[in-house]
N, C-alpha and C positions, 0 to 999 in steps of 0.2 A: 906636809906643807908644800904647796905649789910654788912656782917661781914668782907668782904675784903676791905671795904672802897670805893668800886665802887658803884655808884648809881644804885639801882635796876630798876629804870625807867629812860630812857633817853628822854629828850625833843627834838623833831625834829623841824627844821625850816619848814616853809611852802614849800620851795623849795625841801628839803629832802623828805618830804611827797609826793610831786608831783612826784619826781623821782622814789620813791618806788612804788607808784601806777601805774606809767607808765610801770615799769618792770613787775609787776604782771599782768597788763592789756595786755601786749604783750605775756603773757603766758611763759615768760622765767623762772618765779618763780611761784610756786603754792600758796604762801601766803606771806603777808608782812613780816612775821617772818623769812622767808627763805633768804630775801635780806641781812639783816645785817650779818647773818651766812656766806653767800657767801663772803661778803665784808671782814669780819674778816679772813676768810681762805685765801683770796687773799693777805691781808696784811701780814699774817704769812709767806706765801710762799715767798713774796718779801723780807721780813726781814731775811730769812734764805735760800738764793738761792742755796747754795752748799749742802744742806741736801737733801738726797734722801729718798724715801719711803713715805708712807701715814702718816697722823697725828697719827694714832693708832700705827704704827710701831715705829715712833719716840718716842712716849710716852712709849712704851714697853722698848725701849733701855734706856731711861732715868731711868725708874723704875729698870731695871737690874743693871744699874750703881749705883744707890742709895742703892740697896740691896746687892752690891758685897762685902761688908765687912766694917771694921772700916775705918773711914776717916783718911787720912794722911795729916799732915800739910806740905804744899809745901813751906818750907822755903829754904834758901840758902843751908843748909846742905843736904836737900833732893835732890835738883837739882844737887849738886856736886856728891852725891852718885850715882844718876842715870846716870850722864855723865861717871863716872868711870866704872860702870857696862856695859854701852853701848859700851864704848871703848874696854873693855875686850872682849865682845861678837864679835865685829867687828874683833879684832885681831885673835881670835880663828877661825873665819870663813875664814879669809884670809890665815891662816896657813894650811888649809886643801888642 
């Protein structure tokens, strides 16, 4: 077990092994290790269909957000202040 709680080694069924070997044998993938990587990438894309950009670009955006300053507690008071500020900005824009 790794430090993340995820098993460091995954046991495959004989059917999963056969499918991986078939994909490698058809030369779609150069090694058995490439198959789970591709499968995980496909699952990640399906789980986040509206996100654009590569995995690296998305990770860079996440890091940028995490490093953008002190966290703000998004309680009711925060959302109320945000709505007041947004309404003020809209009113100023319309007045132009």
